[in-house]
VMD Tcl script that draws the C-alpha trace (Angstrom):
set ca {
  {-12.46 52.88 -121.42}
  {-14.36 55.82 -123.21}
  {-16.23 55.30 -126.14}
  {-16.10 58.20 -128.47}
  {-17.71 56.94 -131.82}
  {-19.42 53.85 -132.58}
  {-20.94 52.12 -135.97}
  {-21.90 48.62 -136.71}
  {-23.29 46.40 -139.58}
  {-24.08 42.97 -139.58}
  {-24.74 41.86 -143.35}
  {-26.00 38.49 -142.38}
  {-28.71 39.89 -140.20}
  {-29.31 43.07 -142.17}
  {-28.84 45.31 -139.31}
  {-26.99 48.60 -139.36}
  {-26.30 51.27 -136.82}
  {-25.06 54.43 -138.55}
  {-21.99 56.03 -136.81}
  {-22.90 57.56 -133.29}
  {-21.14 60.29 -131.38}
  {-21.00 59.78 -127.63}
  {-20.23 62.47 -125.15}
  {-18.61 61.93 -121.75}
  {-21.31 59.80 -120.30}
  {-22.31 56.46 -122.15}
  {-25.70 55.02 -121.43}
  {-27.68 52.86 -123.56}
  {-31.39 52.98 -123.16}
  {-34.11 51.46 -125.25}
  {-37.07 49.15 -125.23}
  {-36.70 45.32 -125.25}
  {-35.36 44.16 -128.44}
  {-34.23 46.98 -130.07}
  {-30.35 46.09 -130.11}
  {-28.67 47.12 -126.73}
  {-27.13 43.79 -126.36}
  {-25.90 43.37 -129.82}
  {-24.14 46.72 -129.59}
  {-22.38 45.48 -126.37}
  {-21.68 42.25 -127.88}
  {-19.96 44.11 -130.98}
  {-17.94 46.07 -128.67}
}
mol new
graphics top color blue
foreach p $ca { graphics top sphere $p radius 0.5 }
foreach p [lrange $ca 0 end-1] q [lrange $ca 1 end] { graphics top cylinder $p $q radius 0.2 }
display resetview
């Protein structure tokens, strides 16, 4: 499955990810605790 665009908002936690456009390769990279797992759970 190819992800072209993604946005997410969790009002309970006050967490919002503005719309992100992805290219042909999808790779989530970041420091520990910045929300990578939350993005995967939302998908």
